[in-house]
C-alpha positions as a Markdown table, in Angstrom:
| # | Residue | x | y | z |
|---|---|---|---|---|
| 1 | Met | 102.4 | 28.0 | 89.9 |
| 2 | Ser | 102.4 | 31.1 | 92.2 |
| 3 | Val | 102.6 | 31.8 | 95.9 |
| 4 | Phe | 101.0 | 34.9 | 97.3 |
| 5 | Ser | 101.6 | 36.8 | 100.5 |
| 6 | Glu | 99.1 | 39.6 | 99.8 |
| 7 | Pro | 95.4 | 39.0 | 99.3 |
| 8 | Asp | 95.1 | 41.7 | 96.6 |
| 9 | Glu | 97.8 | 39.9 | 94.5 |
| 10 | Phe | 95.8 | 36.6 | 94.9 |
| 11 | Gln | 92.7 | 38.4 | 93.8 |
| 12 | Ala | 94.4 | 39.9 | 90.8 |
| 13 | Ala | 95.6 | 36.4 | 89.7 |
| 14 | Leu | 92.0 | 35.2 | 89.8 |
| 15 | Arg | 90.5 | 38.2 | 87.9 |
| 16 | Glu | 90.3 | 36.2 | 84.7 |
| 17 | Glu | 88.2 | 33.6 | 86.6 |
| 18 | Gly | 85.7 | 36.4 | 87.5 |
| 19 | Val | 86.8 | 37.2 | 91.0 |
| 20 | Leu | 85.7 | 40.7 | 91.8 |
| 21 | Asn | 86.8 | 40.9 | 95.4 |
| 22 | Leu | 88.6 | 38.8 | 98.0 |
| 23 | Leu | 88.2 | 39.6 | 101.6 |
| 24 | Val | 90.3 | 38.0 | 104.4 |
| 25 | Thr | 88.1 | 37.5 | 107.4 |
| 26 | Gly | 90.5 | 36.0 | 109.9 |
| 27 | Pro | 93.8 | 37.2 | 111.4 |
| 28 | Gly | 97.1 | 35.6 | 110.6 |
| 29 | Lys | 99.9 | 35.7 | 107.9 |
| 30 | Phe | 98.4 | 35.4 | 104.5 |
| 31 | Arg | 100.0 | 32.7 | 102.3 |
| 32 | Thr | 98.3 | 31.0 | 99.4 |
| 33 | Arg | 99.5 | 28.8 | 96.6 |
| 34 | Leu | 97.7 | 28.8 | 93.2 |
| 35 | Thr | 98.4 | 26.5 | 90.3 |
| 36 | Gln | 96.9 | 27.2 | 86.8 |
| 37 | Val | 97.2 | 25.0 | 83.8 |
| 38 | Thr | 95.8 | 26.4 | 80.5 |
| 39 | Leu | 95.0 | 24.0 | 77.7 |
| 40 | His | 93.2 | 24.6 | 74.4 |
| 41 | His | 89.7 | 24.2 | 75.7 |
| 42 | Leu | 90.2 | 23.9 | 79.5 |
| 43 | Arg | 91.7 | 26.0 | 82.2 |
| 44 | Leu | 92.6 | 24.0 | 85.4 |
| 45 | Leu | 93.1 | 25.5 | 88.8 |
| 46 | Ala | 94.2 | 24.3 | 92.2 |
| 47 | Gly | 94.3 | 26.4 | 95.3 |
| 48 | Glu | 95.9 | 25.9 | 98.8 |
| 49 | Glu | 94.7 | 28.5 | 101.3 |
| 50 | Arg | 95.4 | 29.0 | 105.0 |
| 51 | Leu | 93.2 | 31.9 | 106.2 |
| 52 | Ser | 89.4 | 32.2 | 106.2 |
| 53 | Arg | 88.2 | 34.5 | 103.4 |
| 54 | Ile | 85.1 | 35.5 | 101.4 |
| 55 | Val | 85.3 | 35.8 | 97.6 |
| 56 | Phe | 82.7 | 37.6 | 95.4 |
| 57 | Ala | 82.8 | 36.5 | 91.8 |
| 58 | Ala | 80.9 | 36.8 | 88.5 |
| 59 | Val | 81.4 | 33.8 | 86.2 |
| 60 | Pro | 82.6 | 35.1 | 82.8 |
| 61 | Val | 80.1 | 35.0 | 79.9 |
| 62 | Asp | 79.8 | 31.6 | 78.1 |
| 63 | Thr | 81.8 | 30.0 | 80.9 |
| 64 | Leu | 81.1 | 27.0 | 83.1 |
| 65 | Phe | 83.0 | 26.8 | 86.3 |
| 66 | Val | 83.3 | 23.4 | 88.1 |
| 67 | Ser | 84.8 | 23.0 | 91.5 |
| 68 | Trp | 85.3 | 20.3 | 94.2 |
| 69 | Pro | 87.2 | 19.8 | 97.4 |
| 70 | Val | 90.6 | 18.1 | 97.0 |
| 71 | Asp | 90.8 | 16.2 | 100.3 |
| 72 | Asp | 88.9 | 15.5 | 103.5 |
| 73 | Arg | 89.1 | 19.1 | 104.7 |
| 74 | Pro | 86.0 | 21.2 | 104.2 |
| 75 | Gly | 86.0 | 22.9 | 100.8 |
| 76 | Pro | 84.7 | 26.4 | 100.0 |
| 77 | Ile | 81.1 | 27.1 | 100.9 |
| 78 | Trp | 79.2 | 28.5 | 98.0 |
| 79 | Asp | 76.4 | 30.9 | 99.1 |
| 80 | Gly | 75.7 | 28.7 | 102.1 |
| 81 | Val | 76.1 | 25.4 | 100.2 |
| 82 | Gly | 79.0 | 23.3 | 101.5 |
| 83 | Leu | 80.5 | 20.4 | 99.5 |
| 84 | Arg | 81.2 | 17.0 | 101.0 |
| 85 | Val | 83.9 | 14.7 | 99.7 |
| 86 | Gly | 82.7 | 13.1 | 96.4 |
| 87 | Glu | 80.6 | 16.2 | 95.5 |
| 88 | Met | 81.2 | 19.1 | 93.1 |
| 89 | Ile | 79.5 | 22.4 | 92.2 |
| 90 | Thr | 78.8 | 24.0 | 88.8 |
| 91 | Leu | 78.4 | 27.7 | 88.2 |
| 92 | Gly | 76.8 | 28.8 | 85.0 |
| 93 | Pro | 77.7 | 31.8 | 82.8 |
| 94 | Gly | 77.3 | 35.2 | 84.3 |
| 95 | Gln | 76.3 | 33.9 | 87.8 |
| 96 | Arg | 77.3 | 36.2 | 90.7 |
| 97 | Ile | 78.1 | 34.3 | 93.8 |
| 98 | His | 80.0 | 34.4 | 97.1 |
| 99 | Ser | 82.2 | 31.6 | 98.3 |
| 100 | Arg | 83.9 | 31.4 | 101.7 |
| 101 | Thr | 86.4 | 29.3 | 103.6 |
| 102 | Asp | 86.8 | 28.9 | 107.3 |
| 103 | Gly | 90.5 | 28.3 | 107.4 |
| 104 | Leu | 92.8 | 25.7 | 105.8 |
| 105 | Cys | 91.3 | 24.7 | 102.5 |
| 106 | His | 92.4 | 22.9 | 99.3 |
| 107 | Trp | 90.2 | 23.1 | 96.2 |
| 108 | Ala | 90.3 | 22.1 | 92.5 |
| 109 | Ala | 88.4 | 23.7 | 89.6 |
| 110 | Ile | 87.9 | 23.6 | 85.9 |
| 111 | Arg | 86.8 | 26.5 | 83.7 |
| 112 | Leu | 85.6 | 25.8 | 80.1 |
| 113 | Ser | 83.1 | 27.0 | 77.5 |
| 114 | Ala | 79.6 | 26.1 | 78.5 |
| 115 | Glu | 78.6 | 25.8 | 74.8 |
| 116 | Glu | 81.5 | 23.6 | 73.9 |
| 117 | Leu | 80.8 | 21.3 | 76.8 |
| 118 | Ala | 77.1 | 21.1 | 75.7 |
| 119 | Gln | 78.1 | 20.2 | 72.1 |
| 120 | Tyr | 80.6 | 17.6 | 73.3 |
| 121 | Ala | 78.0 | 16.1 | 75.6 |
| 122 | Arg | 75.4 | 15.9 | 72.8 |
| 123 | Ala | 77.9 | 14.2 | 70.6 |
| 124 | Leu | 78.7 | 11.6 | 73.3 |
| 125 | Thr | 75.2 | 11.0 | 74.6 |
| 126 | Gly | 72.9 | 12.0 | 71.7 |
| 127 | Ala | 70.8 | 14.0 | 74.2 |
| 128 | Ala | 70.4 | 17.7 | 75.1 |
| 129 | Phe | 72.7 | 18.7 | 77.8 |
| 130 | Val | 71.7 | 21.6 | 80.1 |
| 131 | Val | 73.5 | 22.7 | 83.3 |
| 132 | Pro | 71.5 | 24.7 | 85.8 |
| 133 | Pro | 72.8 | 28.2 | 86.8 |
| 134 | Val | 74.1 | 26.9 | 90.2 |
| 135 | Ala | 73.9 | 23.2 | 91.2 |
| 136 | Arg | 75.5 | 20.6 | 93.4 |
| 137 | Trp | 76.4 | 17.2 | 92.0 |
| 138 | Gln | 77.4 | 13.8 | 93.2 |
| 139 | Pro | 79.2 | 12.2 | 90.3 |
| 140 | Pro | 79.6 | 8.4 | 89.8 |
| 141 | Arg | 82.6 | 7.4 | 91.9 |
| 142 | Gly | 84.6 | 6.1 | 89.0 |
| 143 | Ala | 84.1 | 9.2 | 86.9 |
| 144 | Leu | 85.1 | 11.5 | 89.7 |
| 145 | Arg | 88.1 | 9.4 | 90.6 |
| 146 | Gln | 89.3 | 9.7 | 87.0 |
| 147 | Leu | 88.6 | 13.4 | 86.8 |
| 148 | Arg | 90.6 | 14.0 | 90.0 |
| 149 | Tyr | 93.4 | 11.9 | 88.7 |
| 150 | Phe | 93.7 | 13.8 | 85.4 |
| 151 | His | 93.5 | 17.1 | 87.2 |
| 152 | Gln | 96.1 | 16.2 | 89.7 |
| 153 | Ala | 98.4 | 14.9 | 86.9 |
| 154 | Ala | 98.2 | 18.2 | 85.1 |
| 155 | Val | 98.9 | 20.1 | 88.4 |
| 156 | Arg | 101.9 | 17.9 | 89.2 |
| 157 | Thr | 103.2 | 18.6 | 85.7 |
| 158 | Ala | 102.8 | 22.4 | 86.3 |
| 159 | Lys | 104.8 | 22.1 | 89.5 |
| 160 | Ala | 107.6 | 20.2 | 87.8 |
| 161 | Pro | 110.8 | 22.1 | 86.8 |
| 162 | Ser | 109.9 | 22.2 | 83.1 |
| 163 | Gly | 106.4 | 23.6 | 83.9 |
| 164 | Val | 105.0 | 22.3 | 80.6 |
| 165 | Leu | 103.3 | 19.2 | 79.3 |
| 166 | Ala | 105.6 | 17.0 | 77.2 |
| 167 | Asp | 104.0 | 17.8 | 73.8 |
| 168 | Lys | 100.9 | 18.9 | 72.1 |
| 169 | Glu | 99.6 | 15.4 | 71.5 |
| 170 | Thr | 99.9 | 14.6 | 75.3 |
| 171 | Ala | 98.1 | 17.9 | 76.2 |
| 172 | His | 95.4 | 17.3 | 73.6 |
| 173 | Gly | 94.9 | 13.7 | 74.9 |
| 174 | Leu | 94.7 | 14.8 | 78.5 |
| 175 | Glu | 92.1 | 17.5 | 77.6 |
| 176 | Gln | 89.9 | 15.1 | 75.7 |
| 177 | Gln | 89.9 | 12.6 | 78.5 |
| 178 | Met | 89.1 | 15.3 | 81.0 |
| 179 | Ile | 86.1 | 16.6 | 79.0 |
| 180 | His | 84.8 | 13.0 | 78.5 |
| 181 | Val | 85.1 | 12.2 | 82.2 |
| 182 | Leu | 83.5 | 15.6 | 83.1 |
| 183 | Val | 80.5 | 14.7 | 80.9 |
| 184 | Gln | 80.2 | 11.4 | 82.7 |
| 185 | Ser | 80.4 | 13.2 | 86.1 |
| 186 | Leu | 77.5 | 15.4 | 85.2 |
| 187 | Ser | 75.4 | 12.7 | 83.4 |
| 188 | Lys | 73.2 | 11.7 | 86.4 |
| 189 | Gly | 72.0 | 15.2 | 87.0 |
| 190 | Pro | 72.4 | 17.4 | 90.0 |
| 191 | Ile | 71.4 | 16.4 | 93.5 |
| 192 | Asp | 70.6 | 20.0 | 94.5 |
| 193 | Ala | 69.7 | 22.7 | 92.0 |
| 194 | Glu | 69.2 | 26.3 | 93.0 |
| 195 | Thr | 65.5 | 27.2 | 93.8 |
| 196 | Glu | 63.9 | 30.4 | 92.9 |
| 197 | Ala | 64.1 | 31.6 | 96.6 |
| 198 | Thr | 67.8 | 30.7 | 96.8 |
| 199 | Cys | 68.4 | 32.5 | 93.5 |
| 200 | Arg | 66.6 | 35.6 | 94.9 |
| 201 | Arg | 68.7 | 35.5 | 98.1 |
| 202 | Arg | 71.9 | 35.2 | 96.1 |
| 203 | Gly | 71.0 | 38.1 | 93.9 |
| 204 | Thr | 70.1 | 40.3 | 96.9 |
| 205 | Val | 73.5 | 39.6 | 98.6 |
| 206 | Ala | 75.2 | 40.4 | 95.3 |
| 207 | Arg | 73.5 | 43.8 | 95.2 |
| 208 | Phe | 74.5 | 44.3 | 98.9 |
| 209 | Glu | 78.1 | 43.8 | 97.7 |
| 210 | Asp | 77.5 | 46.5 | 95.0 |
| 211 | Leu | 76.3 | 49.0 | 97.6 |
| 212 | Leu | 79.5 | 48.5 | 99.6 |
| 213 | Glu | 81.5 | 49.8 | 96.6 |
| 214 | Ala | 79.9 | 53.2 | 97.0 |
| 215 | Glu | 81.8 | 56.1 | 98.6 |
| 216 | Pro | 81.0 | 56.8 | 101.3 |
| 217 | Ile | 79.8 | 53.4 | 102.2 |
| 218 | Pro | 76.1 | 53.5 | 103.1 |
| 219 | Arg | 75.1 | 53.2 | 106.7 |
| 220 | Ile | 73.7 | 49.8 | 107.7 |
| 221 | Thr | 70.3 | 51.4 | 108.3 |
| 222 | Glu | 70.2 | 52.6 | 104.7 |
| 223 | Ile | 71.1 | 49.2 | 103.1 |
| 224 | Gly | 67.9 | 47.3 | 103.8 |
| 225 | Pro | 65.6 | 49.9 | 102.3 |
| 226 | Ser | 68.0 | 50.2 | 99.3 |
| 227 | Leu | 67.6 | 46.5 | 98.7 |
| 228 | Gly | 63.9 | 46.5 | 99.4 |
| 229 | Ile | 64.1 | 44.0 | 102.3 |
| 230 | Ser | 63.7 | 44.2 | 106.0 |
| 231 | Pro | 66.7 | 44.4 | 108.4 |
| 232 | Arg | 65.9 | 40.9 | 109.7 |
| 233 | Met | 65.8 | 39.4 | 106.2 |
| 234 | Leu | 69.1 | 41.1 | 105.4 |
| 235 | Arg | 70.7 | 39.5 | 108.5 |
| 236 | Asp | 69.3 | 36.1 | 107.5 |
| 237 | Phe | 70.6 | 36.4 | 104.0 |
| 238 | Cys | 74.0 | 37.5 | 105.0 |
| 239 | Lys | 74.3 | 34.8 | 107.7 |
| 240 | Lys | 73.5 | 32.1 | 105.2 |
| 241 | Asn | 75.6 | 33.3 | 102.3 |
| 242 | Leu | 78.5 | 35.2 | 104.0 |
| 243 | Gly | 78.6 | 33.4 | 107.3 |
| 244 | Met | 78.3 | 36.6 | 109.3 |
| 245 | Gly | 75.9 | 39.5 | 109.8 |
| 246 | Pro | 75.7 | 42.5 | 107.5 |
| 247 | Ser | 77.2 | 44.9 | 110.1 |
| 248 | Arg | 80.4 | 42.8 | 110.5 |
| 249 | Tyr | 80.7 | 42.3 | 106.8 |
| 250 | Arg | 80.3 | 46.0 | 106.1 |
| 251 | Arg | 82.9 | 46.8 | 108.7 |
| 252 | Leu | 85.4 | 44.3 | 107.2 |
| 253 | Arg | 84.8 | 45.6 | 103.7 |
| 254 | Gly | 85.4 | 49.1 | 105.0 |
| 255 | Met | 88.6 | 48.0 | 106.7 |
| 256 | Gln | 89.7 | 46.4 | 103.4 |
| 257 | Arg | 89.0 | 49.5 | 101.4 |
| 258 | Ala | 90.9 | 51.6 | 104.0 |
| 259 | Arg | 93.9 | 49.4 | 103.8 |
| 260 | Arg | 93.9 | 49.6 | 100.0 |
| 261 | Ala | 93.7 | 53.4 | 100.3 |
| 262 | Leu | 96.6 | 53.5 | 102.9 |
| 263 | Arg | 98.8 | 51.5 | 100.5 |
| 264 | His | 98.5 | 54.2 | 97.8 |
| 265 | Glu | 98.2 | 57.5 | 99.8 |
| 266 | Asn | 101.1 | 59.9 | 100.1 |
| 267 | Pro | 101.9 | 60.0 | 103.9 |
| 268 | Glu | 103.1 | 63.6 | 103.5 |
| 269 | Val | 99.6 | 64.8 | 102.7 |
| 270 | Ala | 97.3 | 62.0 | 103.8 |
| 271 | Ser | 96.4 | 60.9 | 107.3 |
| 272 | Val | 95.1 | 57.7 | 108.9 |
| 273 | Ser | 92.2 | 59.6 | 110.5 |
| 274 | Ala | 91.0 | 61.0 | 107.1 |
| 275 | Val | 91.1 | 57.6 | 105.5 |
| 276 | Ala | 89.3 | 56.0 | 108.4 |
| 277 | Arg | 86.5 | 58.5 | 108.3 |
| 278 | Arg | 86.2 | 58.1 | 104.5 |
| 279 | Tyr | 85.3 | 54.5 | 105.0 |
| 280 | Gly | 82.9 | 55.0 | 107.9 |
| 281 | Phe | 85.2 | 54.6 | 111.0 |
| 282 | Arg | 84.6 | 57.3 | 113.5 |
| 283 | Asp | 86.2 | 55.7 | 116.6 |
| 284 | Leu | 89.9 | 56.0 | 115.5 |
| 285 | Val | 91.2 | 54.0 | 118.5 |
| 286 | Arg | 88.9 | 51.1 | 117.8 |
| 287 | Phe | 89.8 | 51.3 | 114.1 |
| 288 | Ala | 93.5 | 51.1 | 114.8 |
| 289 | Thr | 93.1 | 48.2 | 117.3 |
| 290 | Asn | 90.9 | 46.2 | 114.9 |
| 291 | Tyr | 93.2 | 47.0 | 112.0 |
| 292 | Arg | 96.3 | 45.7 | 113.8 |
| 293 | Ala | 94.5 | 42.6 | 114.9 |
| 294 | Leu | 93.5 | 41.8 | 111.3 |
| 295 | Tyr | 96.6 | 42.8 | 109.4 |
| 296 | Gly | 99.4 | 42.5 | 112.0 |
| 297 | Glu | 100.5 | 46.2 | 111.8 |
| 298 | Ser | 99.1 | 49.6 | 112.6 |
| 299 | Pro | 97.4 | 51.7 | 109.9 |
| 300 | Ser | 100.2 | 54.3 | 110.1 |
| 301 | Ala | 102.8 | 51.6 | 109.4 |
| 302 | Thr | 100.9 | 50.5 | 106.3 |
| 303 | Leu | 100.8 | 54.1 | 105.1 |
| 304 | Arg | 104.6 | 54.6 | 105.6 |
| 305 | Arg | 105.9 | 51.2 | 104.6 |
| 306 | Leu | 104.0 | 50.5 | 101.4 |
| 307 | Phe | 104.2 | 54.0 | 100.1 |
| 308 | Gly | 107.9 | 54.0 | 100.7 |
| 309 | Lys | 108.3 | 50.8 | 98.8 |
| 310 | Ala | 106.8 | 52.4 | 95.7 |
| 311 | Asp | 109.6 | 55.0 | 95.7 |
| 312 | Leu | 112.1 | 52.2 | 95.3 |
| 313 | Ile | 110.5 | 50.6 | 92.3 |
| 314 | Pro | 111.9 | 51.9 | 88.9 |
| 315 | Gly | 109.1 | 53.8 | 87.4 |
| 316 | Gly | 107.0 | 53.6 | 90.6 |
| 317 | Arg | 104.7 | 56.5 | 91.3 |
| 318 | Ala | 105.2 | 58.5 | 94.5 |
């Protein structure tokens, strides 16, 4: 179980789950709790988040990712698809997708081998078992209740002082029960599978994300032609999948990249103005104002404070 006060540290903790970038989109003090339980065939996760954010992730190869909201609060929105209480979402191997939250959010997830789940399901049901690339499900109430109970039991154990399950037999039994109940939860089929048009939109927004990793970041007028779509279509796609227009998202991603650069630049040779211009900010006053509103400090304070801390760490690089 870990508590994070920096978004980049939280992102690093989720790298194994395929998270490529985590962008905080609302002001405030960042504080997130993440619980991870690793069994032989399953990896269980539970997150408690406070600030709105957007995550861009690529599900690892041969991995099925299953997630659901923990309580009555809204869960993460997956490329425009929100989950109600009693629903879950599955993401297939290699799928690139955005998820966003609009504030306080608690979620649960399971990561497992897609092939192993298919084999287990065939053994239980005697029928072929195929999970769509991205799909929303409404499991039978009894199955979902059991799945949530087993998941919460494992999370509570991780939070206990010992931090481990009692013994291998207990862990194995819990894992087998969870896989069995997961198969039952997916047995009725999805209530909403991704259409070809939705898949195309998801892929386009993922390629938009790729473009924002370039340096310098492309102008917003260059992005539509690079993606082969009109400006209006780009706006519609971003509004649906990211919850905001492409200009605002580009600006926030540029701000994020500027902050990461300021944390690692040498203040004796670097300047805030040079970093700002590198990531497309020409109005330095507006950049500093927006930066302070989002991160609670000035860009120059980030440059001095975080670089100075590196000098105090044994082996840290100046």
